[in-house]
N, C-alpha and C positions, 0 to 999 in steps of 0.2 A: 719283492713288493711288500709294503708295510701291511701287517695284519691290523685289523681293526680292533684295537684294544681300548679305544677312547670312548665310543658310544656309550658304553655302560657307565662311564664315569660322569655323565651328564646329570645323573641324579645327585651328585655331590656339588653342582654348581651352586654358589650362594644365590638365594632368591632375590636379594635386593641390589644386584649389580650385574653388569654385562660381563660375560666371561667368554674367553677364547682358550681353547686347548688344542695344541698343534704338536704332531709327531712329524719328524723330518729326517731325511737322510740325504746328504750331498756326496755325490761320486765325482772324482776327477781322475783323468788319465792323461799323461803327458809324455811325449817322446820328442827329443831334439837331436838333430845331427848337425855338426859344424865341420864343413868341408869333409863330410863323409864319415866322421868319427861320432859315435854315440856319446853325448855328454849329459843328457837328461833322460832318466827312465823312472817315472814315478806313477804310483797309483795310491789313491786315498779314498776312504769311506768315513764320513763323519755323521753320526745319528744321535738323536735324543729326543726329548719331549720338553715342552715349555707350556706355561699358563700365563695369561694375563687378565686381570680383573680391573674393571673400571667402576669407580664409586665416587659420586659427588665431585666430579671434575678432576680426579686423579687416578693414576694406574698403579697397581701392584704387579710385579712380574717376577717370575721364577723359572729356572730351567735346570735340567739334569741330563747329563750325558749317558743316558740309559733309556732304552725303549721298552718299557714294561708297565704293567698295571700298577705295580707299587710306585714306580717312578711318577706315573701320572697323577695318582693320588697325592704324592708328596708335594709335587709342584703346584697342585690346585690349592693345597692347605697353605703353603708358603705364599703364593700369590694373593690369596685372600687376606692372609695376615698382613702382608705388605700394603695392600690396598687400605685396610683398616687403619694401619699405622700412619700411612700418608694422609688419609682422610682427617685423622685427629690432629695432624700438625699442619696441613696445607689444603685441606678440602675446602672448597669454595661454594658448596651447595649447588653446583652447576646442574642444568637440566640434563636429563638422560640423553644418550647418544641418539641420533636420528634413526629412525627404523629403516631397514632396507629389505629387500625381497628375501624371501626364505626358500626352503626346499633343500635339495641335495644335488650337487653337480659332481659328476664322476668323469674324470679324464684319465682313467687308468690305461696303461699300455705296458706291454712286456718290454723290459730293458734287456736286450740281448747284449750281454757283457762280453765283448770280444777279448780273446786272450791278448796279453800284452805283446806277444810275438807278432800279432797281426798289425798292431800300430808301428812296430819297429820294421817289419818287412815292407810295409807300404811306405814309410819314410825313406827307407834305403831305395826303393824303386824310384821314387820321385827324385831323390838326390842323384841317382844315376842319370836320369833323363835331363836334369839340370846341367850336369857335368858335361853331357854330350851336346846339348843344344845351346849352351851359353859359354863359348870359349873365352871371350875377352872380359872376364871378371877376375877379381882378386880373392873373393871369399863368397861362400854360399851357406846358407842355413835353412834347414827345413824342420818345421815343427808340426806335429800332429797332436791335437788337443781335443779332448771331450770332457764335458761336465753335464750334470743333471741335478736337479732338485725334485725330490718326491715329497709331497706334503699331504698329510691327513689332518683335516681341521674340523673341529666340532666347536659350535658356538651356541651361546644361549639364545640369541636372536640374530638371524641372518641366514646365510647359506651354508650348510655344511658342504664340504668338498674333499676330494681325493684327487690329486693331479700329479702328473709327472712331466717335467720339462726338460728334455735332453737336447743338447746341441753339440755339433762336432765340426772342426775346421782343420784345414791344412794351410799353414802359412810358409811362404817361400820368401826369403830375403836374399837379395844380390847386392854385392859391393863391387864397385869398379873405381877407376882412378881417371881423373881429368888428365889432359896433357901436361899439366903443371904438377901432377902427382898428388892432388888432394883427393881424398876419398868421396865418393858419392854412393847413396844407398837407396834402394827402393824395395818394396814388398808387395805381394798380392796374397789374397786370401781366398780360399774356395770352401764351400761347406754351407751349413745352416742347421736348421731344426732337425732333430732326429740323432740316432746313435750312429757309430762308426759304419756299421753295415748299411745304413741307409744312404749315406753320403759317398762312400768310397769303396768301389769295387774294382775299377780298372785304373792304374796310374796313367795310362794313355790319355784318359780323359782330362788330365791336367795340361796336356800339351799346348792347347790354344792359349791358355793363360800364361804359361811359361814363355811362349814365343812373343806374346804381347809385353810381358814384363822385360824381356830382354831387349826388345826394340826400344822401350821406353828408357832403359838405363843407358843404352848406347847413345841415344839422343841427349840425355842429360849429361853424360860425361863430356859432351862437346858444348854444353850449355853456357849461358851468359847470365850475369847478375841483372836483376830488375833495376829499373830506375826508380829511386825512392820518391815517395810522395803520394798525394791523393790522386787516383787514377780510376778511370773507368775499367771494370773488370767483369768478366763472366765467371761466376762461381760454378764449378761442377756439382753435380748432385750430392756427391759424398761430402763436399765442403759445406753445402747447404744443410745437410744432415748434422754435421757437427755443430754448426751455428744454431740450428733448431734446439739442439740438446744443451749445449754448454752455455750459450750466451743468452738464450730466451727461456728455455725449459726450466732451468733452476730458478730463475727469477719469479716464476709463476708457480712454484711449489708452495702451498699455503703455509707450511711451517716457516719457510724463509721469508714469505711475505710478512708473517707476524714478527719476524726478526729485523724488518725494515728494508726489504729489497725494493728495487726501484719500481716494481709492479704495485707496491702497496697503495699509491695514489693515482694509478693509471687505469683502474678498472673503468670500462665503458668510455675510454678516451682513445684518440688516435695514437698508434705506436708504429705504424707501417703504412706503406702505400695501399691503395685499394686492391692492388693485385695480390696481396699477401693474405693467405688464410692458413691457419696452423691448428693441428689437432693432435692430442695424445690418443692414439688409437689403442683399443683393448685387444681385438683379436682378428678383425677384418678391416681392411682398407682398400677403397677403390675396387671393390668387387672380388678381392683375393685375400687369402690369409696373411696376416702380418708375419714378419720374420720370427718373432718371439710371442705367441699368442698367450694372453692371460684372460681367464674366464671368471675367476673368483679371486679376490685378494685375501690377505692373511688376517683380515678382520671379518671375513664372511660377507663382504660386500660383492654382489654380482658386478662383473667389470662391464662398463659400457664406454663408449668414446667421450672424451672430455674436450669440447671446443675451447680453444685458448685465444686465438685471433681470428676474427671474421672480417674479411674485406678491409683489413688494416686496423680494426678496432679490438682492443683487448676485452674479451668477453667472459673470462673465467679463470679459475685457479684449479690446480690439482690438489685434491683434499684426502684427508683421512676422515673417518667418522667424526673425530673430535673437532678438527678445524672446520668441517662442514657445519657443525653445530655452532661454531663461533661466527662464521661468515653468513650464515643462513642460506647455505648452498646445498646441493644434493651430492653426497659422495658418489664417485664413479668407479672405485676399485683400484686406487693408487697406493694402498698401504701394503708394503711387501718387506719381508725379511729374508736375509741371505742364508743364515744358519739357524738351526733350532734354538741356539742360545742368544739370538738377536731378536730385539723388539721390532715390530713392523714400523717402517718410516715411509713418508710420502716419496714415492719413486715414479719415475717415467716408465712407461712401457714401450710403446713404438711411436715416437714423437716425429712429426713431419710436417713440412710446409707442403701444401697441395700443389699439384701441377697446373700449369696455365694452358695456353693455346698455341704458343710460338714453338718453332723447332729450334734445337740447339744450333743448327747451321745458320739460322736467321739471327740469333743472338750474336753469334761470332761475326757475321757479315755486317752487322750494324755498328761495329767498333772500328773507328779509324786508327786509334793508337792506344792500346791497353793491353790487357793480359787475360788469358784463359787459365784459371787456377783449378787444377784437376783433383788433387788429393792432398790430405794432411796427415801427418804422422802424430801430431799431438796438438793440444790447445788448452788454454786456461781462460777462465772467465770469473767474474765475482758478481755479487748481488747487485751491483750498480749497472749491470749489463755491459761493462767494459770487457773487451776480449782481446786476446792475442793468439793466433793460430800459426803453427808452422806450416809452410807449403813445401811438399816434397816433390810434387810434379806440376809443372805449369809451362805455358808457352806465351810468347809474344803474340799480339795481334797487331798486324799493320795492314791498314787499307782493307780491313774486312777479311783478312786471310791469317792462318796460323803461321807464325814464324819460327824462330829458334826456340828450343827448350830452355827452361830456366834452372839455374842452380838453386839450392835451398834459400828460402826467404821466409818472411812472416807478413801477415796481414793483421791490422788492428782497427778497432773502432768501438763505438757504443751501439749496441744491438738496435735499440729503439730508434736511434737516429739514422743508422745505416739502412734499416729496412724501409724508411721513408723514401730512400733514393731508388728503390727497385722499380724499374720501368718496363722490363720484359721478363717473362717467366716461361720456361720451356714446358712441353707437354709430356715429358717422361720423367718418372721418379726413379731414383737410385736408393736403395736400402743398404744399410750396414748393420751387422748384428754380432760381430765377432769379438767385441770388446766388453769392458766392464765400465759401469759408472761408479765412481769412488766415494759417494757421499756417505761418509761415516762407516759404511759397510759396502763390500762389492755387491753389484747386482747387474745381471745380464740385461741389456736393453737393445731396443732397435732404433735406429734414427734414419731419417730419410729426407729426400727433397728433390726438387727439379733443379735445373740450371737457372741462376738468376743474373740479370745485368744490373749492376749497382755501382756505387762509388765507394772506395775503400782507400785506406792508407796502407801502402805496401812498402816493405823495407828494401834496402839495396845491398850493396856489398857488405 
């Protein structure tokens, strides 16, 4: 755990500027088995200190790969000098950053650092269970992964904080072949917030997920291609979560709005049907903790929920303190950095469309001829809201009943147009949190949503 060597440096903060001083350590642990052979076995720890100073509308930043009082003083001096230099050349006399709540928020917890052998042994035990339970596959891959960010933050105005954010997952990938010899692949992931010991004690706890995964890949290897065109589909919750993050969430990040995203001229306008409400949640959603809780961001802003769409109307953006100043909005705690050497960027935290009142079974039963799209392995979108997602698992819907599984396909559309076609929303939300958002720097995020009935373009053979 980081010792507090930063509080004493606050006396050195420049009096005429907003200052952030952050110490940070990132840990990663990763093990991978391919068909029973160990091919990845890595551990890394990256630590250091950084300072950022805001003056007259510009920032000065400095970092050092050393966590010491001398390093803290050095980056403070350099960031102050950089801010003064930027002010002399590009300062615009902008108003100060908007004030935020102060105080101290501590989320310290002990990081129990499991020996690397524990990750390897668990991966081998899971791999043995896969080999025993999944006979008709051509390849298998097991990955056990853990990362954590520990941050100690001291600010001139705002909330000082000390927080540790660990998460750990086990991924299982299966490959099989169609009768024509073409490969098909599916994966599942188990885990969540916390360290290895919090998530994985008994490999047998994976059995239900492994059996479900094997059933799905057996169905997929006998699958068919979708009929291309605009179709009525039911998006599964994980697909809705990806849509929320990739196709909508990025367009309403205020830095991208300033860059000309499709949301720049849509504030307070209809962008979805009345059934669609979407929020970037900080740490609690629908009465339960979010997958990756954030309580204070890296600018010292206490994290609160940020409403984005309410009953189909675009109501807000995700902001840093600087963009909140520009838009006349209230910052909600969305500025986060991945490494000590990174400046905070506007990032999503736990972005989700709210559940509705219908049952998933009713959504499927309401479709005469369409598709139920369960999961995606990848996706891309741009600031126009145009998106294309790969579909790794899906089913035909014929006369309100699930039919044959689908081979890999894609869906595409324009988010704010597609969301206007949503006419049914299920009452259960599905969360995913095992990946990274790649906006300039990696960042763990949560994304979620219920099943939606809508119209989409789907690819074929």
